[in-house]
N, C-alpha and C positions, 0 to 999 in steps of 0.2 A: 504493500500500500504506500503510495507516494505521500509526501508531506501535504500536498494540495488536497488529497482525498481525506486526510485526517480531519480537516476543518469542515468537511461536508457532512456534518451530523444531521440526522433526521430533523432535529429541532431547528437547526440553522436553515435547512432547505425549506422548511415550512414557513418560518418567519420571512425569509427572503421572497418566497412566492407571494405571501400576503402583502408585503410592502410593494412589490412590483405590480400586483393587481390594483392596489389603491392608487398608485401613481398613474397607471394607465387609465383608470376610471376618471381621475381628476383632469387629466389631459383631454380625455374624450368629452367630458362635460364642457370644458373650456372651449373646445373646437365647436361643439354644437351651439353654445351660447354665442360665440363669435359669428357663426354662420347665420343663425336666426336673427341676430342683431343687425347684420348687414341687410337682410331682407327687409326689415322694417325701418332701417335708416338710423338706428340709435348708436351705432359704433362708428363715430366720425370724430376722433379726438383732434384731428388736424384743423377742424373748423370750429372748435369750441371757442367761445369768447373767453379771453383770459381775464383774471381778476387781480393780477399783481400790479405793482406800482411802477414797473419798468416801462421804458419807452422804446419806440422804433424811430431811428433817425434815417431818413431816406431823401435822396435827391430826385426830384421829378422835374424834368425839363430844366428851366432856368432857376428853380427855387429849391430850397432845402426845407424839410418839414420834420418836426419832432412830435410824434403822435403817441399818446399813452397806449400801451398794448391792449388795454381793455376794450378799445374801440376796434381793433384790427381783427377782421375775420379771415382775410386772405392777403398774402403778399406774393404777387406773381412777378417774376423778372428781377428779383433781388434776393440777397441773402435773408435768412429769417430775422436777423437783427437790423436789416436795412442796408444802407449803402446807395450806390447809384442804381436807379431803376433803368433796366435795359429797354431797348426798343420793343414795343409791344407789351410791356409790363403794365401792371396796375396795382393799386392798393385799394382793397375793399374794406369798408368800415360799417359799423352798425351803431346807431345813436338812438337813445331813448327820446321820444317826443312827449311833451313839449320842453322838457328840461335840458335836453342836449347833454345829458349825463351818460356815463358808461352804463350800458344795459346790464340787467341782472344776469347771472350765469344761467344760460339756457342754450338749447341746441340751435345752432345757426346752420342753415343748409346753403350749399353752394348752388343749388338748383333754383327753381322758380322763386321769385320774391313773394309769390302768393302763399308760400309756406311760413312766412314770417308773421309775427303778431302785428296787429294793426297799429300799435303805438311805436313801432320800430321804423326808422328810416334807414334804408340801405344805400350806401354811398360808394362811388368809384372815383378814384383820382388817377389820371394818366396823362402823359404828354399829349398835347393837341396834335392830331394828324391832319393830313390834307382833307380827308373826308369831313372831319369836324369843322374845319373852316368853311367848307361848302355848306354844311348844315347851318352854320351861323348866318350865312347870307340868305338862307331860305326863310328865316324867321319873319322878315317883313311881308312875305307872301301871305301869311295868315291874316294880316291886317286887311288885305284886299278882299278877303272872304267875308269880312264882317258885314258888308252890305248885301251879301248873297244869302242863300238858304243857310239856316243855322238856328241856334237857340241861345237863350241867355243862360249863362252858368253862374256859379256862386261868386259873390263879392265882385261883381262887375265884369266877369270873364264872359267871353263868347265861346260857343262850342260848335264845331262842325264835324260831321262824320266823314271819315276818309277811307273807310273800308267798304268793300262791295257788299250789297245786300245778301249775296250768296256766300260770303265768307264765313268760316267757322268761328271767327273771333270778331267782335265788334270793336272798332277802334275810333275814338274821337279825339280831337285836338281841342284843348282849352287854351285860350290865349288872351292876353290883355289887348283889347282893341285900340287903346289910346297910344300904344307904342312907347309909352314912357318907361316901362320896366323891362320890356323885352321878354316878359314871361310867356312861355308856351310849354304845355305838357301833353304828352300822348297818353291816353288812358285806354287800356285794353281789357276786355272781358271775354274770357273763354267760357265755353258752355259749362254751366254749373259751378263756376268759380267766382270768387270775389273780383272786383275790378281794381286793378293797380295802375298807377300812373308813373311816368318817367319824365323827368325834367333834366335837360342838358344845357349847360352854359360854359363859356370859356372865359378865362381870366386874361389880363393883359400880359402876363408873364408866360403864356403858352401852356396853361394847364386846362385840361378838360375835366369838368365835374359833372357827374351824372348821379342824381339821387332818385330813388324809387319810394313811393308812399302809397298808402291805401287811399282810394278815391274820396272817402269822407274828409280827408285832410285838405281837399281843395278849398274848403271854406276858410282855411287858415293860410292860404297861399301868400299873402303879402308878408306876414310875420315869418313864415317858414322860409321863404326865399331870402329874406333879409338876414335871418339868423344863420342860414346855411353859408352865405357869403362871409358873414362875420366869423363863423367857425373855421372856415378855410384860412382866413387871415390870421386867426389866433394860433393855429398850429404851424403856420409858416414862420420859420426862424430867420431866413435871409434869402435875398436874391443873389444869384451868381453874377 
């Protein structure tokens, strides 16, 4: 009998087998939990809102920004701690409305904004592209539609439908007919879902800001738009 065989007592073999069985059971349960969680969308640690007090320092276009990590839901095109945002990159944030505070810790999805609570604003910051500049030049076109078919929206806005009657989604554009604010938001309603709106504007330093919000927030559009611009200015640390 070899020395190795001397240690293989029946009791040792029994205990070893029990430990191995327990370990495999735990691993199996963990795998099942992970798989089922993926099916229902609960296992997404990379997109959870952080709750620490650290910040992300990132350069976007011609400006530098210092953003509390609690706001950041996604950082694309840069290191996780910031740095220079590469071409095609973007920083996504989530903000509690109307306080503009860091949201409570809850699940934030990278998918449709319709999965977000109605009191959350989803924001994207990215360098302005050529397409963005073309979009900015289209904004005055909405003003010319004010005299045509349309309806009155909340707080002095005008609304025009831009989707086909046969389209699966109904899309309307709400805009300020006075042209004083340049406000325009596209609101889309898919079948059996809540209506969400998207507002895009560009800053003088070449930054594109897109924020998404639930349609009921349209009644707050003057305050919301002003506070959004103020927020972007607050996290901007310097221009290059």
